[in-house]
N, C-alpha and C positions, 0 to 999 in steps of 0.2 A: 504493500500500500504506500502511496506517495505521501510524504509528510506535508501537512498543511503549512503554507507560508503565505506572506502577504501577496506574493505573485500569484499563488494558487487562488486565493480568495478573490482578488481583483478579476481574474479571468473567469472564475465561476459566476461572478456577479454580472458580467457583460455577455455571457454566452448567447443569450437570445438576441441581443442587439448586434452582436459582432458580425461585421460584414453584411449587415442587413438594414442599413439606414437610408438607402437610395443614393448614397455618395460613393462613387467608384474609387476604391483605394487598393484593397488587397488583391482584387482580381487583375487589374493592369500589371501590378508587380509580379503576380504569379504567372501571368501570360508571358511576360518578358523573361522571367527566370526559366520557364520551361522551353521557351524558344532557344535560349542559350544552352540548356542542358540536353535538349533533343532526346527525350526518352524513346526507346525503340521497342517494337513488339517482342514480348517474351521476357523483358527485363523485370527485375525486382526493385521496387522503389520504397525508400523510407522517407516519410514526410515528418520532420521534427517540428513540433508546435503547429500541428495541422489546423488548429482553429476550426472553422466551419467548412473546410475542404477546398479552399481557393486553388491550392496546388494539387491536393490529393485526388480530386475527381477528374480533372483533365489529365493528370498523369496516369490514372487507372485506365482511362479511355485510350491513351496513347500506347500503353504496353499491351492492351488487349487481353483476351481471355487466357492466353498462354503466359501472361505475366501477372504480377501482383503489386499492390500498393498498400503499405502499412502506414497508418497515421497515428502518431503518438502526441499526447498533450498532457500537461500537468493538471489541467482543470477537468474534474470529473463531469461537470455540467456541460462543458464544451464537447467532450467525447460522447456523452449521451445524446446531445442534439445532432452531432455529426453522424453517429451511428443510425439515427432515425432517417437522416437525409440520404445516407447510402442505401438503406433498405428501400426507401421510396423511389430512388432512382434505379433500383434493381442492379446494383453493382455487385456481381458475384466475386470479383477479384479484389475487393476492398475489405480491409480489417482495420479496426481502430482499438487502441488500448490507452489506458491511463498509465503513462510512464514519464519520468523526469528526463527531459531532453539533454540535460547537462552530461549525463553518463548513462545512457539507456542500457539496461541489462538484456542484451540481445546476443544471439550467436555471432561469433566472428565470421567475417568473409561471407555474409549472407545476403548482401545487397549489391546491385550494380550502380545504384544512384542514391545519393542522400541529398535531400533538399531541406533547407532551414530558412524559410521565408519570413522575415520580420519577427523572428523568435529569438535568435541567439543574442540580440542586444539586451534582452531581459534576463539573461543568465548571470549569475554572480561573477563568473569569469568566462566570458565568451571565447577567449583565446585558447583556453585549455580544451575546449570541446573538439577542436580539429583532430587531435590525436585519438579521441574516442571514436570519432566517425571514421577515421582511417582504418581502425581495427575492424569496423563493421563492413567495410567494402571489400569486394573481390579485386584481384589484380586488374588494373585498367578501369576500375570504378571511378565515377565522377561525383563531385560535390558541388553544390551551389548554395551559398549563404547570402542572404539579403538583409541589410540593416540601414538605418539612417546615415546619411552623409554626416560625418562628425562636425558639429560646430566647435569652435575653440573652447567654449565653456557653456554650461547650461544657461548662464545669464545672457548669452548671446544667441540663443536658439530661436530662430523665427522660421516660419513657413511662408515666406513672402508676406502677404498682407496679414496672415495669422501670426500674431506675436506670442509664441509659446512662452517666451521669456517673461511675459507679464504674469502668467499663471505661476511660474516658478518663483518670481520675485514676491508674490503675495503669499507664498507658502510659509507656514510657521517654521522658523529657522531650526528649532530643535527637532521638530518632526521630520524636516527634510534631512537633517544629519542622521537621525535614527533610521530613516527609511533607506538611506544609501550610505551605510557606514564604511563600505569598502570602495566607494567610487574613487576617492582621492588616492588610495593605496594602489588600486589596480590601473587606473587610467591617467593619473595625474590631472592635468587641466582639461583633458578631453573626456567628456562623459561617455562616449561610445568608442573610446580608444583613439590613440594618435594616428594620423594618416599613415597608411601602409602596414599597420600592425596586424590586421587580419591576414593579409597576404603573406607576411612574414611567418605567421603561425601556421598557415597552410603548408608553406615550404618546409618548415621545421618538422611537420608531421609526416613528411615524405611525399607530398603532392607535387606534381610537375604541371606544366602548362597553366600556371597560376595567372589569373587575369582579373581585372577589376573593370566593371562597366557601370556607368552612371545612368540613372533614369530619373527625370524630373516628372513626377506624377502630379498632374493638375487635378485639384479637388474643386469640383463645381457644385454649388448649392443654390437653391432658389432664394434663400434668405440667409442673413448673417446668423440668425439663431439656429438654423438647420446645421450650419457648419460647426457652431459651438456645441450643439447636441452631439454631432459626430465625434468630437474629441472625447466625450464621455463614453463612447462605445469602443474605444481603442485603449492602448497602453497609456495614453495621455491622461486617462482617468486617475492614474496613480498620483499625478501632480495635483489635480483638482482636489483630491481627497486630503491633501496636505494643507490646503488653504482653509483657514478657519471658516466655518459655515456662514458666519455673519458677513464675511467679505466676498463670498463667491458671487453674489448677485451684482455687486459693484464691478468686480473684475470682468464678469461676463458682459456687462453693459459697455464698459470701456472697449473691450475687444469688438463687440458688435458695432459700435460707432466707427471704429477704424476700418473694419471690413466693409461697412456700408459706404463710407466715404470713398473707398478705393474700388468699389464695384464698377463693372463695366458691362454694357450689353444686357442688362437685366439679370445678370448672374453674379453671385459672390464667389470669388475664387481664391485659392491659396495654392502654393506649390510645395510639395513635399519631396525633396531630393533623396534618393536612395542609391546605394551601391550594391551591385551584384558581384560577389566574389566567387570565382570558379577555380577548380583544380581537378587533376586526374592523377590517380595512382599509376605507377609504372605497370605496364601490361604483364610483366613477369617479375617474380621475386617477392611482390607484396611488401608489407611492412611488418615490423615486429610489435 
């Protein structure tokens, strides 16, 4: 059984809303990641932090009935909802399990492809995961990890017109420090790791053909409030919950005013930059 953590609790809370707000975010990222990874018929896929199946279901379709796709997530409510979705879609080659993606207890050399789309950034030490995933892959196996493009500091994090830094600035300082006690030790000034660190970790784990691809995901909403509501349905909820309840309405109003002022063409937009990190194990020899 997976030990309950703040990360588990947050994603259990948002399971029903996750990737279901009418604002396209996880699916464009998943589509690009799968385009880069190119799953083939008959392959075995592991989707780490599968959420509601943005990567899992298209990957299962790509590998076909001779292949398989295993989705794992730390949040039991997320897995329950995704299992129901898989059954409704009649995917016979999909399995989902509650497992911690930081070091999943799965057989070595049992997958051809590992995908971790917008999940590894939430791990206590996302860099250490590369070695765990290398163990799970067969010789020649591929990995694709996606995460936010690192801002220099959390206090400088913005998504274009959506100023995430304002949410973080309004957080209770003690609560923020308690929620992220290892951020400074692991990442220094960079909340998602310094530039190049993920690629270095992949190479250190034995991956070759390591590459980094940027994708600027445009978030389009009919109103500023719809975009702010979207932030509550993602990992950004973690930061909102650190803002004292009596201040949240004011912070939301300030964000909405800025978003509305910068709206164009009847839509409110923001831009969420992400990086896709790719690697492949040597085709012979494997890793230890």
